[in-house]
DONU-841607 format. One record per residue (C-alpha): residue number from 1; x negated, y negated, z negated. Coordinates in steps of 0.001 Angstrom, whole numbers, plus 500000, padded with zeros to 6 digits. Example, Ala and Ser with C-alpha at 12.3 -4.5 7.8 and 13.67 -1.06 7.14 Angstrom:
BEGIN
+-----+--------+--------+--------+
| num |      x |      y |      z |
+-----+--------+--------+--------+
|   1 | 487700 | 504500 | 492200 |
|   2 | 486330 | 501060 | 492860 |
+-----+--------+--------+--------+
***
This chain:
BEGIN
+-----+--------+--------+--------+
| num |      x |      y |      z |
+-----+--------+--------+--------+
|   1 | 567218 | 910031 | 804504 |
|   2 | 564688 | 912802 | 804825 |
|   3 | 561882 | 912437 | 807369 |
|   4 | 562333 | 916094 | 808278 |
|   5 | 563039 | 916419 | 812029 |
|   6 | 566343 | 917882 | 813146 |
|   7 | 565455 | 921480 | 813998 |
|   8 | 567959 | 924299 | 814409 |
|   9 | 566743 | 927474 | 812711 |
|  10 | 564694 | 929006 | 815499 |
|  11 | 564986 | 932717 | 814863 |
|  12 | 568601 | 932572 | 816077 |
|  13 | 570982 | 929909 | 817339 |
|  14 | 573247 | 928700 | 814545 |
|  15 | 576520 | 929458 | 816308 |
|  16 | 575491 | 933024 | 817054 |
|  17 | 574154 | 933420 | 813517 |
|  18 | 577436 | 932289 | 811927 |
|  19 | 579513 | 934278 | 814424 |
|  20 | 577611 | 937442 | 813484 |
|  21 | 577998 | 936688 | 809776 |
|  22 | 581756 | 936162 | 810179 |
|  23 | 581977 | 939482 | 812000 |
|  24 | 580347 | 941209 | 809011 |
|  25 | 582602 | 939424 | 806528 |
|  26 | 585682 | 940527 | 808484 |
|  27 | 584843 | 944236 | 808284 |
|  28 | 587417 | 946331 | 806380 |
|  29 | 589799 | 943385 | 806032 |
|  30 | 592694 | 942560 | 808363 |
|  31 | 594106 | 939275 | 809686 |
|  32 | 592055 | 937123 | 807342 |
|  33 | 589774 | 935666 | 810032 |
|  34 | 590923 | 932081 | 809440 |
|  35 | 590673 | 932289 | 805640 |
|  36 | 587166 | 933791 | 805765 |
|  37 | 585930 | 931355 | 808424 |
|  38 | 587253 | 928293 | 806587 |
|  39 | 585881 | 929592 | 803260 |
|  40 | 582440 | 930016 | 804814 |
|  41 | 582677 | 926512 | 806310 |
|  42 | 583614 | 925125 | 802884 |
|  43 | 580664 | 926974 | 801295 |
|  44 | 578105 | 925626 | 803752 |
|  45 | 579573 | 922122 | 803435 |
|  46 | 579471 | 922465 | 799638 |
|  47 | 583221 | 921994 | 799330 |
|  48 | 586141 | 923895 | 797782 |
|  49 | 589155 | 925723 | 799162 |
|  50 | 592514 | 926808 | 797770 |
|  51 | 594427 | 929832 | 799050 |
|  52 | 598202 | 929748 | 798638 |
|  53 | 600146 | 932964 | 798955 |
|  54 | 601952 | 935796 | 797185 |
|  55 | 600100 | 938490 | 795230 |
|  56 | 598478 | 941298 | 797203 |
|  57 | 597438 | 939401 | 800349 |
|  58 | 593651 | 939775 | 799773 |
|  59 | 592967 | 936360 | 798228 |
|  60 | 590541 | 937801 | 795659 |
|  61 | 588962 | 939961 | 798392 |
|  62 | 588074 | 936765 | 800271 |
|  63 | 586270 | 935503 | 797173 |
|  64 | 584317 | 938747 | 796899 |
|  65 | 583423 | 938711 | 800596 |
|  66 | 582084 | 935150 | 800386 |
|  67 | 579856 | 936055 | 797457 |
|  68 | 578240 | 938630 | 799759 |
|  69 | 577430 | 935951 | 802356 |
|  70 | 574574 | 934670 | 800165 |
|  71 | 571411 | 936624 | 799466 |
|  72 | 571216 | 937449 | 795751 |
|  73 | 574394 | 935422 | 795308 |
|  74 | 576028 | 935383 | 791895 |
|  75 | 579787 | 935425 | 791606 |
|  76 | 582275 | 934587 | 788901 |
|  77 | 585930 | 935624 | 789030 |
|  78 | 588677 | 934920 | 786555 |
|  79 | 592456 | 935263 | 786387 |
|  80 | 593816 | 932216 | 784600 |
|  81 | 596641 | 932236 | 782079 |
|  82 | 598050 | 929632 | 779740 |
|  83 | 596017 | 931293 | 776978 |
|  84 | 592654 | 930983 | 778813 |
|  85 | 589978 | 929078 | 776894 |
|  86 | 586929 | 927132 | 778093 |
|  87 | 584723 | 929836 | 776483 |
|  88 | 586053 | 932386 | 778970 |
|  89 | 585228 | 930185 | 781953 |
|  90 | 582140 | 928188 | 781017 |
|  91 | 580591 | 930538 | 778470 |
|  92 | 580839 | 930881 | 774692 |
|  93 | 579178 | 928479 | 772286 |
|  94 | 575699 | 929719 | 771340 |
|  95 | 575937 | 930560 | 767626 |
|  96 | 572167 | 930760 | 767226 |
|  97 | 571532 | 927291 | 768659 |
|  98 | 574377 | 925851 | 766640 |
|  99 | 573034 | 927509 | 763480 |
| 100 | 569280 | 927054 | 763986 |
| 101 | 569108 | 923760 | 765908 |
| 102 | 572474 | 922178 | 765130 |
| 103 | 573148 | 921984 | 768873 |
| 104 | 576527 | 922571 | 770488 |
| 105 | 575571 | 924431 | 773642 |
| 106 | 577211 | 927142 | 775690 |
| 107 | 575589 | 930366 | 776822 |
| 108 | 576386 | 929922 | 780520 |
| 109 | 574620 | 932936 | 782011 |
| 110 | 577159 | 935123 | 783783 |
| 111 | 579843 | 932437 | 783695 |
| 112 | 581014 | 929753 | 786117 |
| 113 | 578049 | 927342 | 785641 |
| 114 | 575672 | 930175 | 786650 |
| 115 | 577510 | 931270 | 789828 |
| 116 | 577051 | 930566 | 793537 |
| 117 | 580609 | 931537 | 794419 |
| 118 | 583541 | 931138 | 792010 |
| 119 | 587024 | 932592 | 792415 |
| 120 | 589728 | 931303 | 790049 |
| 121 | 593119 | 932970 | 790423 |
| 122 | 596376 | 931345 | 789251 |
| 123 | 594527 | 928051 | 788942 |
| 124 | 597527 | 925993 | 787782 |
| 125 | 597951 | 928103 | 784645 |
| 126 | 594675 | 926814 | 783200 |
| 127 | 594943 | 924400 | 780305 |
| 128 | 593930 | 920698 | 780420 |
| 129 | 590491 | 921335 | 778851 |
| 130 | 589543 | 923706 | 781665 |
| 131 | 591119 | 921586 | 784401 |
| 132 | 589354 | 918391 | 783303 |
| 133 | 585973 | 920133 | 783325 |
| 134 | 586706 | 921582 | 786769 |
| 135 | 587199 | 918073 | 788194 |
| 136 | 583541 | 917266 | 787541 |
| 137 | 582364 | 920742 | 788535 |
| 138 | 584063 | 920565 | 791950 |
| 139 | 583335 | 916944 | 792752 |
| 140 | 579817 | 916436 | 791399 |
| 141 | 578462 | 919992 | 790990 |
| 142 | 577372 | 919231 | 787418 |
| 143 | 578288 | 920631 | 784020 |
| 144 | 577727 | 918898 | 780695 |
| 145 | 576375 | 921519 | 778329 |
| 146 | 575998 | 919896 | 774936 |
| 147 | 573670 | 916951 | 775442 |
| 148 | 572311 | 918298 | 778749 |
| 149 | 573502 | 917770 | 782330 |
| 150 | 573234 | 921042 | 784232 |
| 151 | 572985 | 920918 | 788037 |
| 152 | 575082 | 923818 | 789242 |
| 153 | 574053 | 926306 | 791955 |
| 154 | 577725 | 926335 | 792993 |
| 155 | 578197 | 926579 | 796750 |
| 156 | 581873 | 927429 | 796893 |
| 157 | 584819 | 927370 | 794530 |
| 158 | 587848 | 929302 | 795760 |
| 159 | 591078 | 928792 | 793882 |
| 160 | 594209 | 930827 | 794444 |
| 161 | 597855 | 930494 | 793526 |
| 162 | 601251 | 931639 | 794679 |
| 163 | 602706 | 928173 | 794098 |
| 164 | 601974 | 924471 | 794402 |
| 165 | 601026 | 922481 | 791296 |
| 166 | 604062 | 921416 | 789277 |
| 167 | 605078 | 917776 | 789555 |
| 168 | 604515 | 915485 | 786572 |
| 169 | 601956 | 917661 | 784769 |
| 170 | 598848 | 915690 | 785753 |
| 171 | 597608 | 918268 | 788259 |
| 172 | 597410 | 915885 | 791235 |
| 173 | 593718 | 915069 | 790714 |
| 174 | 592704 | 918727 | 790665 |
| 175 | 594878 | 919499 | 793718 |
| 176 | 593161 | 916676 | 795580 |
| 177 | 589722 | 918182 | 794824 |
| 178 | 590426 | 921210 | 797021 |
| 179 | 589409 | 919902 | 800419 |
| 180 | 590689 | 922845 | 802482 |
| 181 | 594155 | 924281 | 801901 |
| 182 | 595203 | 927539 | 803537 |
| 183 | 598363 | 929604 | 803366 |
| 184 | 597626 | 933341 | 803066 |
| 185 | 600220 | 935712 | 804485 |
| 186 | 600774 | 939443 | 804680 |
| 187 | 599553 | 941416 | 807689 |
| 188 | 601937 | 940629 | 810560 |
| 189 | 600876 | 942927 | 813412 |
| 190 | 602111 | 946538 | 813098 |
| 191 | 598887 | 947981 | 814551 |
| 192 | 596761 | 946131 | 811983 |
| 193 | 599124 | 947179 | 809195 |
| 194 | 598757 | 950815 | 810250 |
| 195 | 594951 | 950506 | 810350 |
| 196 | 594945 | 949010 | 806870 |
| 197 | 597026 | 951893 | 805526 |
| 198 | 594698 | 954511 | 807011 |
| 199 | 591382 | 952733 | 806364 |
| 200 | 589394 | 954709 | 803760 |
| 201 | 586234 | 952572 | 803945 |
| 202 | 584912 | 950709 | 800914 |
| 203 | 586471 | 947241 | 800899 |
| 204 | 583824 | 946025 | 798447 |
| 205 | 580819 | 947192 | 800454 |
| 206 | 578053 | 944587 | 800336 |
| 207 | 576631 | 942982 | 803470 |
| 208 | 573373 | 944608 | 804448 |
| 209 | 572082 | 941903 | 806788 |
| 210 | 572654 | 938343 | 807958 |
| 211 | 572990 | 936883 | 804467 |
| 212 | 572128 | 933218 | 803925 |
| 213 | 568988 | 932719 | 801876 |
| 214 | 568569 | 929962 | 799300 |
| 215 | 565810 | 928426 | 801458 |
| 216 | 568080 | 928369 | 804514 |
| 217 | 570955 | 926865 | 802586 |
| 218 | 568832 | 923975 | 801272 |
| 219 | 567381 | 923386 | 804728 |
| 220 | 570858 | 923286 | 806269 |
| 221 | 572046 | 920725 | 803740 |
| 222 | 569296 | 918329 | 804826 |
| 223 | 570023 | 918950 | 808507 |
| 224 | 573775 | 918381 | 808119 |
| 225 | 573116 | 914910 | 806694 |
| 226 | 571323 | 914000 | 809923 |
| 227 | 574291 | 914848 | 812195 |
| 228 | 575739 | 911723 | 813833 |
| 229 | 579315 | 910836 | 814790 |
| 230 | 580277 | 909268 | 818123 |
| 231 | 582653 | 906341 | 818459 |
| 232 | 585311 | 908395 | 820242 |
| 233 | 585652 | 910719 | 817240 |
| 234 | 585988 | 907753 | 814870 |
| 235 | 588662 | 906276 | 817130 |
| 236 | 590625 | 909524 | 817089 |
| 237 | 590345 | 909808 | 813304 |
| 238 | 591988 | 906388 | 813055 |
| 239 | 594676 | 907562 | 815481 |
| 240 | 595360 | 910582 | 813257 |
| 241 | 595369 | 908431 | 810130 |
| 242 | 597915 | 906027 | 811624 |
| 243 | 600122 | 908874 | 812879 |
| 244 | 600369 | 910304 | 809355 |
| 245 | 602969 | 907672 | 808517 |
| 246 | 605437 | 909866 | 810426 |
| 247 | 604855 | 913596 | 809879 |
| 248 | 607535 | 916030 | 811033 |
| 249 | 608452 | 918815 | 808604 |
| 250 | 608949 | 922496 | 809402 |
| 251 | 611911 | 922768 | 807018 |
| 252 | 613981 | 920325 | 809086 |
| 253 | 613965 | 917501 | 806533 |
| 254 | 613405 | 913892 | 807573 |
| 255 | 609798 | 913090 | 808597 |
| 256 | 607676 | 911608 | 805831 |
| 257 | 604532 | 909551 | 805357 |
| 258 | 601547 | 911513 | 804004 |
| 259 | 598760 | 909803 | 802060 |
| 260 | 595135 | 910964 | 802156 |
| 261 | 592626 | 909180 | 799937 |
| 262 | 589466 | 907495 | 801236 |
| 263 | 587400 | 909913 | 799140 |
| 264 | 589056 | 912820 | 800885 |
| 265 | 588399 | 911322 | 804338 |
| 266 | 584732 | 910962 | 803365 |
| 267 | 584590 | 914660 | 802508 |
| 268 | 586392 | 915526 | 805753 |
| 269 | 583635 | 913761 | 807661 |
| 270 | 581043 | 915863 | 805831 |
| 271 | 583015 | 918953 | 806822 |
| 272 | 583035 | 917886 | 810489 |
| 273 | 579287 | 917287 | 810415 |
| 274 | 578892 | 920813 | 809092 |
| 275 | 581047 | 922141 | 811946 |
| 276 | 578869 | 920353 | 814504 |
| 277 | 575646 | 921668 | 812937 |
| 278 | 576943 | 925244 | 812906 |
| 279 | 577689 | 924890 | 816636 |
| 280 | 574097 | 923831 | 817433 |
| 281 | 575048 | 920180 | 817925 |
| 282 | 573450 | 917064 | 816483 |
| 283 | 576639 | 915025 | 816900 |
| 284 | 580229 | 915524 | 815821 |
| 285 | 582451 | 915964 | 818883 |
| 286 | 586177 | 915964 | 819559 |
| 287 | 586713 | 919721 | 819119 |
| 288 | 585515 | 919405 | 815515 |
| 289 | 588766 | 917569 | 814737 |
| 290 | 590903 | 920678 | 815166 |
| 291 | 590279 | 922370 | 811763 |
| 292 | 590773 | 919200 | 809720 |
| 293 | 594560 | 919534 | 809595 |
| 294 | 593898 | 922073 | 806819 |
| 295 | 592586 | 919107 | 804802 |
| 296 | 595468 | 916715 | 805474 |
| 297 | 598726 | 918323 | 804396 |
| 298 | 599982 | 917964 | 800834 |
| 299 | 602879 | 920436 | 801010 |
| 300 | 603203 | 923516 | 803265 |
| 301 | 606120 | 922128 | 805275 |
| 302 | 603800 | 919330 | 806495 |
| 303 | 601193 | 921719 | 807885 |
| 304 | 602580 | 922281 | 811402 |
| 305 | 603435 | 918604 | 811858 |
| 306 | 599921 | 917647 | 810793 |
| 307 | 598416 | 920159 | 813211 |
| 308 | 600481 | 918688 | 816049 |
| 309 | 599211 | 915203 | 815179 |
| 310 | 595607 | 916419 | 815416 |
| 311 | 596225 | 918245 | 818710 |
| 312 | 597815 | 915147 | 820254 |
| 313 | 594855 | 913037 | 819138 |
| 314 | 592383 | 915450 | 820745 |
| 315 | 594070 | 915442 | 824155 |
| 316 | 595913 | 912086 | 824181 |
| 317 | 593346 | 910103 | 826230 |
| 318 | 593457 | 912652 | 829041 |
| 319 | 597251 | 912914 | 828881 |
| 320 | 597545 | 909117 | 829041 |
| 321 | 595253 | 909045 | 832081 |
| 322 | 597421 | 911666 | 833818 |
| 323 | 600570 | 909687 | 832997 |
| 324 | 599058 | 906468 | 834402 |
| 325 | 597955 | 908309 | 837534 |
| 326 | 601523 | 909617 | 838010 |
| 327 | 602961 | 906100 | 837666 |
| 328 | 600553 | 904723 | 840262 |
| 329 | 601235 | 907685 | 842553 |
| 330 | 604984 | 907065 | 842335 |
| 331 | 604473 | 903437 | 843341 |
| 332 | 602178 | 904402 | 846211 |
| 333 | 604682 | 907012 | 847446 |
| 334 | 607472 | 904403 | 847465 |
| 335 | 605179 | 901968 | 849270 |
| 336 | 604154 | 904650 | 851743 |
| 337 | 607772 | 905509 | 852507 |
| 338 | 608736 | 901870 | 852917 |
| 339 | 605793 | 901262 | 855255 |
| 340 | 606630 | 904340 | 857271 |
| 341 | 610314 | 903377 | 857525 |
| 342 | 609537 | 899811 | 858563 |
| 343 | 607095 | 901081 | 861162 |
| 344 | 609667 | 903538 | 862545 |
| 345 | 612368 | 900872 | 862654 |
| 346 | 610176 | 898454 | 864557 |
| 347 | 609772 | 901020 | 867321 |
| 348 | 613502 | 901263 | 868039 |
| 349 | 615859 | 898879 | 869806 |
| 350 | 615924 | 895098 | 869455 |
| 351 | 613648 | 894012 | 866604 |
| 352 | 614402 | 891234 | 864154 |
| 353 | 612084 | 889701 | 861574 |
| 354 | 613601 | 890876 | 858294 |
| 355 | 610764 | 889783 | 856040 |
| 356 | 612952 | 887045 | 854533 |
| 357 | 615501 | 889514 | 853183 |
| 358 | 615520 | 890552 | 849529 |
| 359 | 614846 | 894220 | 848764 |
| 360 | 616554 | 895995 | 845862 |
| 361 | 615164 | 899176 | 844350 |
| 362 | 612496 | 899427 | 847065 |
| 363 | 615008 | 900722 | 849663 |
| 364 | 618118 | 898516 | 849898 |
| 365 | 619406 | 895217 | 851295 |
| 366 | 622339 | 893553 | 849523 |
| 367 | 625486 | 892989 | 851648 |
| 368 | 626982 | 889759 | 850302 |
| 369 | 630728 | 889237 | 849984 |
| 370 | 631775 | 892812 | 850689 |
| 371 | 634399 | 894353 | 848411 |
| 372 | 633351 | 893825 | 844758 |
| 373 | 630050 | 892263 | 845788 |
| 374 | 628012 | 895366 | 844974 |
| 375 | 627554 | 896857 | 848420 |
| 376 | 624074 | 897803 | 849656 |
| 377 | 622692 | 899205 | 852898 |
| 378 | 619571 | 901240 | 853262 |
| 379 | 616910 | 898825 | 854442 |
| 380 | 615608 | 901075 | 857234 |
| 381 | 619140 | 901810 | 858503 |
| 382 | 619858 | 898088 | 858801 |
| 383 | 616577 | 897473 | 860627 |
| 384 | 617417 | 900179 | 863189 |
| 385 | 620906 | 898875 | 864046 |
| 386 | 621527 | 897637 | 867586 |
| 387 | 622415 | 893975 | 868085 |
| 388 | 626135 | 893159 | 867791 |
| 389 | 625747 | 891419 | 871175 |
| 390 | 625249 | 894782 | 872890 |
| 391 | 628984 | 895394 | 873235 |
| 392 | 630275 | 898893 | 873087 |
| 393 | 627176 | 900237 | 871328 |
| 394 | 628122 | 900039 | 867664 |
| 395 | 626394 | 902528 | 865346 |
| 396 | 628493 | 904966 | 863365 |
| 397 | 628033 | 904807 | 859596 |
| 398 | 629483 | 905908 | 856319 |
| 399 | 630476 | 903829 | 853282 |
| 400 | 629804 | 905808 | 850072 |
| 401 | 630985 | 905047 | 846573 |
| 402 | 628321 | 905484 | 843842 |
| 403 | 629411 | 908347 | 841589 |
| 404 | 627423 | 906990 | 838646 |
| 405 | 628242 | 903269 | 838803 |
| 406 | 631820 | 902100 | 839243 |
| 407 | 632287 | 899438 | 841912 |
| 408 | 628957 | 900084 | 843676 |
| 409 | 628890 | 901204 | 847316 |
| 410 | 626148 | 902205 | 849733 |
| 411 | 626095 | 902197 | 853524 |
| 412 | 624182 | 904718 | 855587 |
| 413 | 623869 | 904831 | 859353 |
| 414 | 625528 | 908086 | 860460 |
| 415 | 623592 | 910269 | 862866 |
| 416 | 626131 | 913084 | 863131 |
| 417 | 624838 | 915291 | 860326 |
| 418 | 626076 | 913210 | 857406 |
| 419 | 628902 | 914496 | 855192 |
| 420 | 631562 | 911845 | 855823 |
| 421 | 633862 | 913544 | 853338 |
| 422 | 631914 | 911743 | 850638 |
| 423 | 632823 | 908326 | 852051 |
| 424 | 634544 | 906312 | 854789 |
| 425 | 633480 | 906156 | 858418 |
| 426 | 632602 | 902667 | 859662 |
| 427 | 631159 | 901042 | 862800 |
| 428 | 627980 | 899068 | 862212 |
| 429 | 626168 | 896386 | 864170 |
| 430 | 623990 | 893470 | 863167 |
| 431 | 622532 | 890159 | 864173 |
| 432 | 619559 | 888310 | 862792 |
| 433 | 620956 | 887711 | 859303 |
| 434 | 624231 | 889635 | 859108 |
| 435 | 625711 | 893111 | 858977 |
| 436 | 628935 | 893655 | 860906 |
| 437 | 631213 | 896320 | 859406 |
| 438 | 634034 | 897233 | 861801 |
| 439 | 633438 | 893865 | 863453 |
| 440 | 633567 | 891817 | 860214 |
| 441 | 630391 | 889836 | 859561 |
| 442 | 628709 | 889913 | 856103 |
| 443 | 625520 | 888068 | 855249 |
| 444 | 622437 | 889947 | 854022 |
| 445 | 620973 | 888367 | 850883 |
| 446 | 617703 | 886527 | 851472 |
| 447 | 614754 | 885822 | 849230 |
| 448 | 615037 | 882741 | 847058 |
| 449 | 612435 | 879989 | 846948 |
| 450 | 609151 | 881419 | 845669 |
| 451 | 610385 | 885060 | 845677 |
| 452 | 608405 | 887803 | 847383 |
| 453 | 609032 | 891448 | 848234 |
| 454 | 606441 | 893994 | 847214 |
| 455 | 607643 | 896814 | 849431 |
| 456 | 608422 | 895265 | 852851 |
| 457 | 605078 | 895363 | 854611 |
| 458 | 604205 | 896082 | 858197 |
| 459 | 600649 | 897367 | 857764 |
| 460 | 599185 | 900158 | 855611 |
| 461 | 597942 | 899213 | 852166 |
| 462 | 595053 | 900833 | 850315 |
| 463 | 595992 | 903558 | 847842 |
| 464 | 595336 | 902817 | 844175 |
| 465 | 593402 | 906066 | 843685 |
| 466 | 591731 | 909007 | 845343 |
| 467 | 594550 | 911085 | 843892 |
| 468 | 593332 | 914562 | 844766 |
| 469 | 589874 | 913916 | 843303 |
| 470 | 591191 | 912213 | 840173 |
| 471 | 593844 | 914805 | 839307 |
| 472 | 591248 | 917574 | 839662 |
| 473 | 588817 | 915628 | 837476 |
| 474 | 591465 | 915132 | 834779 |
| 475 | 592466 | 918797 | 834968 |
| 476 | 588825 | 919828 | 834516 |
| 477 | 588556 | 917512 | 831519 |
| 478 | 591710 | 918945 | 829952 |
| 479 | 590464 | 922514 | 830419 |
| 480 | 587030 | 921594 | 829071 |
| 481 | 588442 | 920364 | 825767 |
| 482 | 590906 | 923251 | 825594 |
| 483 | 588032 | 925718 | 825988 |
| 484 | 585894 | 923793 | 823493 |
| 485 | 588685 | 924057 | 820916 |
| 486 | 589342 | 927729 | 821728 |
| 487 | 585660 | 928669 | 821311 |
| 488 | 585292 | 926808 | 818015 |
| 489 | 584301 | 929159 | 815200 |
| 490 | 586761 | 927638 | 812737 |
| 491 | 589830 | 927529 | 814977 |
| 492 | 592211 | 930435 | 814431 |
| 493 | 594042 | 932509 | 817014 |
| 494 | 597268 | 930868 | 815869 |
| 495 | 595754 | 927427 | 816487 |
| 496 | 594616 | 928440 | 819973 |
| 497 | 598126 | 929645 | 820814 |
| 498 | 599680 | 926381 | 819579 |
| 499 | 597221 | 924355 | 821691 |
| 500 | 597995 | 926500 | 824749 |
| 501 | 601728 | 925980 | 824254 |
| 502 | 601218 | 922232 | 823798 |
| 503 | 599295 | 921989 | 827089 |
| 504 | 601679 | 924200 | 829052 |
| 505 | 603960 | 921278 | 829908 |
| 506 | 600967 | 919100 | 830816 |
| 507 | 599656 | 921677 | 833295 |
| 508 | 603164 | 921937 | 834781 |
| 509 | 603161 | 918144 | 835265 |
| 510 | 599764 | 918399 | 836957 |
| 511 | 601085 | 921051 | 839379 |
| 512 | 604052 | 918818 | 840266 |
| 513 | 601721 | 915855 | 840685 |
| 514 | 599594 | 917823 | 843163 |
| 515 | 602725 | 918475 | 845205 |
| 516 | 603709 | 914799 | 845030 |
| 517 | 600286 | 913750 | 846300 |
| 518 | 601100 | 915660 | 849478 |
| 519 | 603958 | 913225 | 850133 |
| 520 | 601362 | 910608 | 851029 |
| 521 | 600428 | 912760 | 854029 |
| 522 | 603955 | 912934 | 855446 |
+-----+--------+--------+--------+
***
């Protein structure tokens, strides 16, 4: 590793520098923000990108724009066909060197090996000789010219096609070399379409400022290598990798497992380090995960499912913490209600010690021997009943059949405002261990040997959390990461909208949880 200290270019912060450059690249071109941003990211990371889309959606324009991002940058463009030859791509064989020196060497000036930015249209139509050479060009940035190994100045190779590579023709290796894959579409917004129709400015106008110099580019490459990765990011990458065994498809077909090679994951990490560096950070952070779904899908119908996997990985820890908090809150609310009910019952009438009775579902005592054996009385109602010995003072009640479970009945003490039409009126009294229904005594089930109740307590218990403080802290954390993703230079407007929609239900849960916390005050 270089001994050069990690220093962000001081004349301007990197994020602002790249943001300004992207603004210049986007002039006179409409709804291609994501394609241009990801192409620039690929160029600075030294990687390649493929644009998939129909003719006429500005794929070649993106290649031209990226050439302008580099000071004195050289470009090479070519439209492939099945008749294309290596001479047309890598340069013709030098006749003079072959004749005078008996050396087979290509004249590469002005061809792909001489270019900083390369755009190859209809990539899959190239023949095997061209494709095999491209594998080495993309992966190792070298070109064998006769008996010499030429180190290429290549910063970015953009390929374009209106189709995926055909199956069974040996194109898988070349497809895998394109780290970033983007679908290009026609202009969707009517206002942008109208502007495009009326725009008379020169689409091919060169950038006049903000271009990346060769010195800067080399300096950045050394700095990117020094970016570190925290353990949380590595953990989430493993989460994403494991989730790829079950990727949902946008075409409605059955989910499938998607394979990504170790070599590709290595390149993805380099891409994330580049993202961090271009955001003025010395460490890869969680928001840098968002753009990598462009590197993970193999077929377009996997794209949205892969994006959802990445989004879940980014926010899952916070969502899990909210879910756990809700579970604990629900338990504390039940405990709070039970405590309050027991306390209220102990203040009324003759009091019995009911701590030996078994509680069902936090709120019920089981009335043994009644009807089908599945009759229950609300615990607090039973505790408030007057003693059977106080003649003439039976409590009115209602016996209700459970609408959801056949044969189950529940008894409620009736205070005059209960809808008796739903059940049968009964007179209720009690003694120490029994419930008397219309004068007939039924035993209340007791705890067995070694059993304990968790809900029947007579003194307040400590809450599991400071709920108000913790839910606000988790909300702040959720918004922090949402904003970090939204402000990321390489996250598209579409991605931001998908993230917002994903979190909409979570924020609704948080609002409901805030209301539930208030139940602890009642």
